[in-house]
N, C-alpha and C positions, 0 to 999 in steps of 0.2 A: 364395600371393603377388600381386603385380598386375604385371602384366609391365612389366620397365625404359621398353622402346619406349611403351609407352601413357603412361605416366606423364611422359615427354619432352614428347609430343606435345599429351598434355592439358593439362602443364604450360604450353608454350609459347601454346596456344589462351586458360588463363587470363588470361595475361598480358596479349592480345592482348585480352578482354572489359574487364580493368582499365586497358587503355588508352583504352578505346573510353569506358569510364566517365568518365575524366580527361578526354579529348578534348571531353565532352557540356557535361560544368561549365564547361569553357572555352568553346562553344557560347554555353551560356546567360548564363555572364555579357558575352558580347559582346553579346547580344539585350539584355540588359537593359541597355547601356551607353545616356549621355545621347545618343550620335551614332546609333544605330538606335532605340533606345525599342521595342522589340518584344516587349512581355509577354509575349503567350499563344505565340509562340514561343522564349520565353524558358522558360517554363513545359513546355511539350512536351518541348526539349533537357532538362529537368532531371529531368523523370519518365524520359526515355530514360537518362540516366546512372546514375539509381537503380535502375532496373530491371538494367542491364547490371550494375550492381555487385552487387546480389541473385546476377544468374546465375553470376556468378566466383565470392561468397561458396559457393554450393549448390555449385559442382565440387570448389570447396580441399576442404568440407566431405566430400564423394562419396570425393574422394580419400583421407581422414584414414579414414574407413571401411574403406577398403578396405587399411588399412595403407601409402598410398603416400605420397612426401613432396611437397610444393609448393615449388620454387626460384622465387623472385621475380624480378622484373629490372625493369631502371632504365626509367623510363616518361621519354621525355622530354616537354619541358615546348612546348605547342603554344603558336605565335606569334598572338599577339590583338591587333594591332595593329588596333582596329577600323574607322579610317580604310581598311582594304584590305575589308572585311568587307558583305557585304551580307545579305539571306535568300537569297537564290541560292546566294552562295558558301556557307553554312552549309549549303544542305539539300544541295551538289550533293560537299562534302565528307564529310559524313555520307553518302551513299550510297554514293560511294567506298571509302571507310574501310567498311560494312556488309557491302561488295561483298567486298573482300580478306577477313573474318571470317567471312562461308557461307564461302570458297572453302577455308579454315581448317578450318571447321565441317568437311565435306565429308572431308577428310585424316583428321581426327580417326577420322570415321562408319568409312571405311575401313581403317585400321588396326585399328579397333576388331571386324573380324567375326566374331572366334571369341569374344568377350566382350559374350553377350545381355544379361546388369542393363547394361552399358556403351554399347552398342549403342540400348535402352531408351531411354535418360536422353537420349541422343543423337538420336534421334527428334523428340523431344518438343524440343529445342533446334532442330532444323530446320525445326520448325514456327513456332516463333516468330521465327524468322532469316528465314523467307521472308515474315510477314507485317509484317515489322520494314523490309524491304528495298522490298515493298508501298506502304506506309505510305505512306514517303518518296519512292518515284516517285509517287505520286498527288498529296503534296505540292507537290513541284517541280512536275509538269505544273499545276497549280493556278494556282501563282503565274506558271509561264511563261505562261498566257493571262491572266491579269490585266495580266502585262505588256506582254503587244501589243497588248492596249487600252487603254494610259496610255502616254503621254510623258512622265510624269513616274514614273522608279526609284523616289525614295522613297513618294510613293503608292501605288504599286502593291505597295509590300513591306508600308504599314499597311495596306491594305485587304484582302489576303494574311494580315494578322495577327489582324483582323479575323474571320475565319473560321474559324481555330482553336477 
């Protein structure tokens, strides 16, 4: 029988992953808007959404194989008033969200110390999470470097988008 405390902690993490997927879909929509029109960044965020949703589904299926239950939670809508968004804003929000997910993932990992099978699964997720954070940090650094050399924020976002 799967321990109830692990079921709850892992369920909370799955819900966070689903919120991330929803957030990334919203950011893809913002980047695709006529206001920003950053098509490569839109594709990047859509791939992140798909990947994050796949990870959540894997964990839901994992719980089912361990005869545990998954409880969904309400996903709050992301305010996508694209007039307030830029490539930098989108990437910073994504990085903050992923940092929160990483902290939560480490909490799940700590709680699962006695469950060898779950620990193995989580170790793989930790590697992927670290890579995601690194990619976001690299993109943010590249964008900030381009912005530092350009007096036009829109042009800097466009040039950054072309590097993706």
